[in-house]
N, C-alpha and C positions, 0 to 999 in steps of 0.2 A: 504493500500500500504506500509506504514512504517513497519508494522508487517511482511509483506511478505519479504521486503528487509532485515530486521533483521534476519528472519529465514533462508533466503538464505545465508547471510553472515556467520551465525552460522554453517550451514551445510558445507560451504566451509572450515571453520577451522577444523571441525571434519573430513572431507575427507582428509585434509592435515595431520592431526594427525594419521589417520588410514594408510595413504600412507607411513608415516615415518617408522612405524613398519614393514610393508611389504618390503619396500625398503632396510632397513638395514639387514633384514634376507636374502634377495636375494643377496645383495652385498657380504655378507660373505660366500656365496656358492662358489664364483669364485675369490674373491680378494686374497685369500691365495695362489692360484696356482703359481703366478709369484714369490712368495717369498720362495718357497720350497727349492731352491738351497741354499739360504742364511741361512735358518733355519737349514738345514742339516749340513752346515759348522759350524754354531754357537753352535749348541747343540750336535754335533757329532752324528747325527741321520742317520741311514741307510735308504734304500729305503722302507722297510716294515713299519718303524716308520713314515716316511713321508706320506705314503699312508693312514695311520690311522689318521694323522693330518687332512686330507681331509675327509676320510670316517667316522671318529668319530663324526664329525658335522652332516654329512648327515644321518647316521644311527640313531643317537639319535633323530634328527628332525623328520625323517619319522615314527619311531615306537611310538613316544609319541603324535603325532598329534590328534589321536582319543581321547585319555584320556584327553589331554589338552583342546580339544573342549568341552568335558563334564564338565571340571573344570570351564570353562568360564561361562557356563550356571548356575552352582551351586554357584559360588562366586558373580556373577554379572559381566557383560561384562566390564564396566569401571574399576572396581577393578582388574579384571584379567589382563586387558591390562596394567595397571600401574605396576602390579606385574611382568609382562613379561619384561617391560623396565628395571626394577630394577635388575632382574635376569640376563638379557643380559649384562647390564653394569658391574655387578660384574664378570661374566664369562669372558667378554672381558678383564677386568683388569687382571684377573688371567692368561689369554693367554699371555698378554703383559709382565707379570712379571715372566713367567715360567722359571725355572732354568735348566730344562732337558726335554728330549723328552717325557717321561712318564707323566710329569706334564702338558705339553702342550696338549697331547692327551686327558687327563682327563678334562682339561679346555675347550677344543673344544667340548667334549661330553656334558659338562654343558651348553655351548653356544647353542648347538643344542636343548637341552631340553628347554631352555629359548625361542628359536625361535619357538618351537612347541606351547608355550603358546601365543606368540605374534600373530601368523598368524590367527588362528581362532578367537581370541579375537578382532583383528583389523577389520575383516570382520563383526563380530557380532556387534561391536560398530557402524560401518557404516550402517549396516542393520537397527539397532534400530533407528538411527538418521533419516533415511528416512521414518519411521513410516508408512510403507505399501504403500508409494507413488511409483507406478511403474516407472514413468519417472525419478524421482530423483534417485531411486535405480539403474537404468540402467546407468545413467550418472556417478554416483559415483563409481560404480563397474568398469566402463571403465577407469576412472582416476586411481583408485587403481591398476588395472591390468597393466596399462601403467607404473606406478611408479616402480613396480616390474620388468617389462621387461627391462626398462632402466638401473636399478641397476645391474641386473645380467650380462648385456652386458658391463656395465662400470667397473665391478670389476677388470679385468686385467689392464685397463688403470689407474684407481685410485691407484691400487697397485703399478704399475710402477712409477707413479709420487711420491708416498710416499717413495718408495725405493730409488729413485734418490736423494731425499732431506734428508731422515732420515734413520733409519734402519728398519729391519723386524718387530720389536715390534710396530712400529707406525701404521701398518695396523689393529691392534686390539685396540690400545689405542684411535684411532680416533673415535671409536664407542661411547666413553663416552659422549662427548658433543652432539652427535646426539641423543642418548638415553635421555639425559636430556631435549633437545628441544622437542622431541616427547612426553615425559611425561608431560612437562609443557603445551603444546597445549591440551593434553587430559584432564588434571586437570582443565584447565581454560574453555574449550569449550564443552567437552562431558558431557551431563547431568548425574548426579548420578542415578543409577538404583539399584533396589533390585534384589537379586538372582532370576533368572527366574524359577528355579526348587528347591526352598528352602526346600521342604519336600521330595525330591526324595531319600535322603540318599546317601551312598557311595557304589557303586557296585564294591566291592573289587575283586571278582572273574572275573568279566567282564573286569576290568582294567588290571589285571595281565595276563589273557589269551589273550587279544588283544595285549598287549605289547609283550608277548612271541611269539605269532604267527607272528606279523609283524617283530620282531627282527630276527626270524628264516628265514623268507622269504627274508628279505633284505640281511642278511649275506650269504645265499645260492646263491642269485643272484650275489652278488659282488665276491664271491669265485668261481663260476661256470667256468669262463674262464680259471682258473688254474687247472682244472681237467686233469689228475688223481692225480697230486701231492698233492692235498688237498681233496682227495676223502672223507676221514673221516669227515672233516669239513662240506663239502657240504651235505653229507647224514645226519649228526647229525642236522644241521640247517634245512634241509628240513623236517625231522621228527618233530622237534620242531614247525615248521610252521603248519604242518598238525594237530598235537595234539592241539596246541593253537587255531587254527581256529575252530576245532570241539568243544572244550570246550566252546569257546566264543559263538558259535551258540546255543549250548544246554543251556548255562547259560542265554543268552538274551531271548531265547524263553520261559523259565520258570520264569524269574524274574518278580515280580510285578511292579518294577520300574527300567526297564533296562537302561543301559548307552546309547545304541543305539537301539531303537525299530526296530525289524526286519520287522515290518509292513511297514516301510518306503520304503523298497525295492519292495513293491507291488504298490507303487505310480509310474506311468510310468515316470514322469519327473525326479524324484529322481534317479531311477535306470538308466535311460538313461544318466544322467549327470555323474554318477560314471563310467559307461562303456566308455562314450565318453572321459572323462578326462584321463582314463588309456591309451586309444588308442592314444590320441593326444600327451601325454608325451612320451609314448613308441616310437612312430615314430620320433618325433622331436629330443629328446635328444639322441636317438640311432643313427640316421643318422648324426646329427651334430658331434657326437664323431668320427665316421668313417671319416667324411668329414675333420675334423681337421688333422687326420693322412694323408689323401689324399693330402691336401694342403702342409703339411710339408715334407712328405716323397716321394710322387710321383712328386711334383712340386718344392720341395726344399725351400719352404717359411720358413722364420724365425718365431719364436713364435709371435713376434710383428706384422710382416706382415700378418700372418694368422689371428691374432685378428682383424687387420684393415680390412681384407677381409670381416668380418662379419658386418661391419658398415651399409651396405644397409639393412640387415635384421633388425637391431635395429631401423633404421629410419622408415621402413615400419611398424614395430610392433607398434610404437608410434602412427602413423597416424591411423592405422586400429583399435587399441584399442579405440581411441577417436571417431571413426566413428561408432563403434558397437552400441552404445546406440540409436542414432536416427534411424539407420536402423532396430534395433530390435523392437523399438516401432512402427515402420511403418509396418514391415513385420511379426513380431512374432519370438520367439526364435527358433522354429522348423525350419523355413525357413533359418534363419541366420546360425544356427549350421550346417545344411545340406549343404548349399551353401559354407560355410567356409571350411568344410572338403573336399568338392569336389575341390575347388580351390587349397587347399594345396596339394591334391592328384595329381593335374596336375603339380604342381611344382616338386614333387618328381618324377613324370614320366620323366620330363626333366633331372633330375639328373641321372636317371637310364641309360641314353644314353651317359654319359661321358666316355671318354677314358683316358689313361695315359697322353696324351699330349694335352688334351682339354684346350683352352685358358680360362683365367678368365672371359672374356666377355661372354662366353657361359653359365657360371653359373648364370649370373645376372638375367635373367628372372625367374629362380627358386628362387633366393634370394628375388625376389619381390612377387612371387605368394605364397610361403610357409608362410611367416609371415603375409601377407595380409589375407589369408584364416584363419589361426589360430588366428590372432589378432582380427578378428570380431567374431569368434566363441566362444572363451574362455570366454569373459565377458558375452555373452548371456547364455552360459552354467552355469556360476556362479550365475547370476541373476535367472535363472530357478530353480536351486536347492534351493536357498533361498526362492523362492516363493512357493516351493512344500510342505513346512512344516510350522507349527506354529512358530511365531517369537521366542518363548521361547526356541526353539531347535536350534537357529541360530548358536551357537558355536559348537554344536555337529555335525550338518550336514556340517559345514565348515571344521571341523577337519576330518570328514570321507572323504569328497571330496579331500582334500589336501593330506591325507594319501594315498588314492588310486592313485593319480597322482604321488606322490613321488615313490611309488612302481612301477608304470608303467615306469617312467623315468629310474630307476635303472635296470629294466628288459631289456629295450631297449639298454642301454649301454652294459650290459653283453652279450646279444644275438647278437646284431649287431657288437659289438666289437670282438666277437669270429669269426664272418664271415670275418673280415678284418685282422685276425692274420697272420703274415708272412711278406714277403717283399713287395715291391711296387706293383708287379703284383697281389698279394693276396689282397692288400688294394683296388686296383681298382675294382677287382671282388667283394669284400665285399661291397663296396659302391654301385655298380650297383644292387647287390642282395638286400641289405637293403632298397634301394630306391624303388625297385620293390615290395617288401613285404609291404612297407609302403603305396603304392598306394592302394593295396587291403584292408588293415586294415582301411584306412581312408574312402574308399568308403563304407565299412561296417558301420563305425561310422556315415556317412551321412544317411544311411538307417535307423539306429537305432534312430537317432534324428528325422527324418521325421516321423517315425511310432509311437514313444513313447512320444515325447514332444508336438505333435500337440494339440493345445487347452490349453496348460499350461498358467497360468496367470503370465507373467513376466513383 
């Protein structure tokens, strides 16, 4: 009994350490948004530069996730995670001390690269600590997911409080003590481990081609709404994405020790999780982007009031993330993923019926159904993909899943954002269209999970 209590306490500290890394990465996705006006004034930065203050982090994070996941497996998960904290702290300090817009954008890109190291390593540390215990892994992943969800929603609120007390540099410098605490918890409680793939070598062509392909895809997605003024940029980025993807597939198919074995995609649970993750992020982030425009431009909400309007989503996400583990253990990942996608689809169906003068109260049922469905489905999806491959590939599959999800989110914002371009009437039409498309995509996701994940060991 004493050993069991010690093991449980130790796992609790490891889950806390892993959650710190995921939380700080998610926080920095949104915390900067409320500070953009002050940054622009302080650094004499124009709109384009401010956009890259946001996108520099997002693009770097998205395109390096797969490579960073492989790095975690080759260095050892604990060592890679500590490295991620160190890099994130240094990059955050560089952001806080930036003397110009170009320096800030470069530091934000470095921050995104460090985030790409932290996320797959955090999940791999957590997975290793659970040691194949299905129940422990399900509960731990639920807490880890909830920590990220709370942080991304709290970003604007935390940023507003810091700006009220200090200046814009504080939103970056506050990361330093958080990184120090996360690294301390990891060093004290996460067991040291040897590299999981110490003899695999370095797949340079695979690393370069995956980075080039994901960079091209992400830049093309971000630039697409400004077509045709940036036609050359979109076409060049799209060509880079296609060439990078082709070279990656050919390289990995022929490599004796590939960075990401393509055979994983023949495993139903792995393939289903990748597709499911893309569709969830595409629909959620795409619709939430248009919904923000709807609240502020069609209803005249201030930025602070619009942020507060999302609080019911945050609260429901926390509850559903924590409920996911016991429900998944009882019903299985396939059932939970399918049911969660169907529940979220119902929520989007309610949004598709909104008009320009719909009261806020009419949105609340959707604000409960969407996060509840996705909140129970995403931890089940994550646990499913971790269970679908050997533990030594934990960092790699975590990187692949999160890279796919980031790409899906960027695609959703670009495509659904284009649907809402224009005045208030166009935004209302765009929201209704985006929500209706999301219903179909999530029902497809529910079918994929039911057909492909059935019988997976989660």
